C-alpha atoms as a printed R data frame, in Angstrom:
    type eleno elety resid chain resno       x       y       z
1   ATOM     1    CA   MET     A     1 125.675 133.343 156.733
2   ATOM     2    CA   LYS     A     2 123.523 132.520 154.400
3   ATOM     3    CA   ILE     A     3 121.151 131.164 156.431
4   ATOM     4    CA   LYS     A     4 120.425 134.222 158.959
5   ATOM     5    CA   LYS     A     5 119.483 136.046 155.861
6   ATOM     6    CA   ILE     A     6 117.017 134.071 154.554
7   ATOM     7    CA   MET     A     7 115.450 133.288 158.422
8   ATOM     8    CA   PRO     A     8 113.543 136.344 158.357
9   ATOM     9    CA   LEU     A     9 111.770 135.313 155.101
10  ATOM    10    CA   PHE     A    10 111.283 131.773 155.414
11  ATOM    11    CA   ALA     A    11 109.624 133.041 159.222
12  ATOM    12    CA   ILE     A    12 107.661 135.625 156.967
13  ATOM    13    CA   ALA     A    13 106.346 132.494 154.315
14  ATOM    14    CA   MET     A    14 105.634 130.372 157.426
15  ATOM    15    CA   GLY     A    15 103.483 133.086 159.239
16  ATOM    16    CA   LEU     A    16 101.781 133.960 155.623
17  ATOM    17    CA   VAL     A    17 101.151 130.301 155.143
18  ATOM    18    CA   LEU     A    18  99.599 129.170 158.180
19  ATOM    19    CA   ALA     A    19  97.235 132.112 158.347
20  ATOM    20    CA   MET     A    20  96.077 130.550 154.916
21  ATOM    21    CA   ALA     A    21  95.845 127.175 156.197
22  ATOM    22    CA   THR     A    22  93.662 128.150 159.446
23  ATOM    23    CA   SER     A    23  91.389 129.942 157.475
24  ATOM    24    CA   ALA     A    24  90.547 127.413 155.556
25  ATOM    25    CA   PHE     A    25  89.010 125.098 158.422
26  ATOM    26    CA   LYS     A    26  86.616 128.269 159.401
27  ATOM    27    CA   GLU     A    27  83.057 126.771 161.050
28  ATOM    28    CA   MET     A    28  80.772 126.627 157.779
29  ATOM    29    CA   PRO     A    29  77.727 129.245 157.914
30  ATOM    30    CA   LYS     A    30  74.220 127.338 158.327
31  ATOM    31    CA   GLU     A    31  73.240 128.760 155.597
32  ATOM    32    CA   SER     A    32  75.568 126.569 153.457
33  ATOM    33    CA   PHE     A    33  74.914 123.247 154.284
34  ATOM    34    CA   SER     A    34  71.857 121.561 152.102
35  ATOM    35    CA   SER     A    35  68.461 121.528 153.446
36  ATOM    36    CA   THR     A    36  65.669 119.432 152.939
37  ATOM    37    CA   PHE     A    37  62.205 120.855 153.024
38  ATOM    38    CA   TYR     A    38  59.767 119.340 154.818
39  ATOM    39    CA   GLU     A    39  56.041 120.750 153.739
40  ATOM    40    CA   TYR     A    40  53.560 121.932 155.880
41  ATOM    41    CA   VAL     A    41  49.971 119.522 155.522
42  ATOM    42    CA   GLY     A    42  48.081 120.430 158.539
43  ATOM    43    CA   THR     A    43  44.377 121.239 158.134
44  ATOM    44    CA   ASP     A    44  44.572 124.963 159.976
45  ATOM    45    CA   PHE     A    45  47.006 127.206 161.417
46  ATOM    46    CA   SER     A    46  46.033 127.072 165.187
47  ATOM    47    CA   GLN     A    47  49.094 126.714 166.922
48  ATOM    48    CA   THR     A    48  49.126 123.230 168.093
49  ATOM    49    CA   ASN     A    49  48.709 122.536 164.294
50  ATOM    50    CA   ILE     A    50  51.606 125.040 163.429
51  ATOM    51    CA   GLN     A    51  54.165 123.121 165.882
52  ATOM    52    CA   GLU     A    52  53.310 119.727 165.313
53  ATOM    53    CA   ILE     A    53  55.654 117.325 164.021
54  ATOM    54    CA   SER     A    54  53.254 114.991 162.287
55  ATOM    55    CA   ASN     A    55  51.815 117.931 160.200
56  ATOM    56    CA   TYR     A    56  55.113 118.511 157.986
57  ATOM    57    CA   VAL     A    57  55.985 115.807 155.041
58  ATOM    58    CA   ARG     A    58  59.033 115.531 152.900
59  ATOM    59    CA   SER     A    59  58.327 117.396 149.720
60  ATOM    60    CA   THR     A    60  59.290 119.793 146.998
61  ATOM    61    CA   ASN     A    61  59.281 123.748 147.729
62  ATOM    62    CA   SER     A    62  55.810 124.874 145.873
63  ATOM    63    CA   CYS     A    63  53.916 126.836 147.858
64  ATOM    64    CA   SER     A    64  51.357 129.022 146.861
65  ATOM    65    CA   GLY     A    65  47.956 130.999 148.952
66  ATOM    66    CA   THR     A    66  47.697 133.463 151.236
67  ATOM    67    CA   LYS     A    67  50.625 134.406 153.632
68  ATOM    68    CA   ASN     A    68  50.769 131.101 156.021
69  ATOM    69    CA   VAL     A    69  53.488 128.893 157.154
70  ATOM    70    CA   CYS     A    70  54.283 126.421 153.862
71  ATOM    71    CA   GLY     A    71  56.802 124.936 155.723
72  ATOM    72    CA   VAL     A    72  60.612 124.456 157.214
73  ATOM    73    CA   LEU     A    73  64.072 123.658 155.931
74  ATOM    74    CA   LEU     A    74  65.656 120.900 157.830
75  ATOM    75    CA   PRO     A    75  69.242 119.746 157.422
76  ATOM    76    CA   THR     A    76  68.302 116.091 157.737
77  ATOM    77    CA   ASP     A    77  66.670 113.574 155.035
78  ATOM    78    CA   ASN     A    78  64.397 111.691 156.061
79  ATOM    79    CA   GLY     A    79  63.065 110.110 152.679
80  ATOM    80    CA   PRO     A    80  59.834 110.805 150.601
81  ATOM    81    CA   SER     A    81  56.746 111.345 152.529
82  ATOM    82    CA   SER     A    82  58.439 111.352 155.944
83  ATOM    83    CA   ASN     A    83  58.574 113.313 158.752
84  ATOM    84    CA   PRO     A    84  61.563 115.391 160.263
85  ATOM    85    CA   ASP     A    85  64.073 114.745 162.874
86  ATOM    86    CA   PRO     A    86  62.316 115.515 165.846
87  ATOM    87    CA   ALA     A    87  65.316 117.466 167.679
88  ATOM    88    CA   GLU     A    88  65.551 119.610 164.383
89  ATOM    89    CA   PHE     A    89  61.925 120.336 164.153
90  ATOM    90    CA   SER     A    90  62.118 120.864 167.891
91  ATOM    91    CA   GLY     A    91  64.529 124.045 167.253
92  ATOM    92    CA   GLU     A    92  62.422 125.542 164.848
93  ATOM    93    CA   ALA     A    93  58.525 125.025 166.249
94  ATOM    94    CA   SER     A    94  58.866 128.407 168.095
95  ATOM    95    CA   ASN     A    95  59.815 130.391 165.141
96  ATOM    96    CA   LEU     A    96  57.297 127.922 163.166
97  ATOM    97    CA   TRP     A    97  54.156 129.489 165.496
98  ATOM    98    CA   LEU     A    98  55.999 133.713 165.596
99  ATOM    99    CA   SER     A    99  56.486 133.197 161.708
100 ATOM   100    CA   GLN     A   100  52.432 132.327 161.317
101 ATOM   101    CA   GLN     A   101  51.556 135.212 163.807
102 ATOM   102    CA   ASN     A   102  53.507 137.931 161.733
103 ATOM   103    CA   GLN     A   103  53.186 135.801 158.147
104 ATOM   104    CA   ALA     A   104  56.400 136.518 157.981
105 ATOM   105    CA   ALA     A   105  59.145 133.726 158.072
106 ATOM   106    CA   ALA     A   106  60.972 134.249 161.673
107 ATOM   107    CA   ASP     A   107  64.496 132.854 159.964
108 ATOM   108    CA   PRO     A   108  65.730 131.832 156.845
109 ATOM   109    CA   ASN     A   109  64.572 128.163 157.123
110 ATOM   110    CA   ILE     A   110  61.201 128.627 157.594
111 ATOM   111    CA   VAL     A   111  58.827 129.045 153.800
112 ATOM   112    CA   MET     A   112  56.184 130.937 154.049
113 ATOM   113    CA   LYS     A   113  52.851 130.875 151.203
114 ATOM   114    CA   LYS     A   114  53.252 134.313 149.556
């Protein structure tokens, strides 16, 4: 008889536990991953140079000057003075050029000189 009285309370408690457990495993937003800064070191701000992977080197985030592309934040750290991961960079290349054209970051991963 006691089991019949406890069963609804047990079912409610289990439902709450499952709801809390599954909410703990939601996908993390992109911004919460650690990012590595790759600074733009090109000679000019043409589309060809802005979208060239070899013009970005692993660096510290220190930008100054006019409103131009300063660099990009990407998940993979390839070590000091290295170029970005090609797959990650290609995902940002068009946004880098869009940022340069608009003189404003097209997404949160792009750092502009101020």
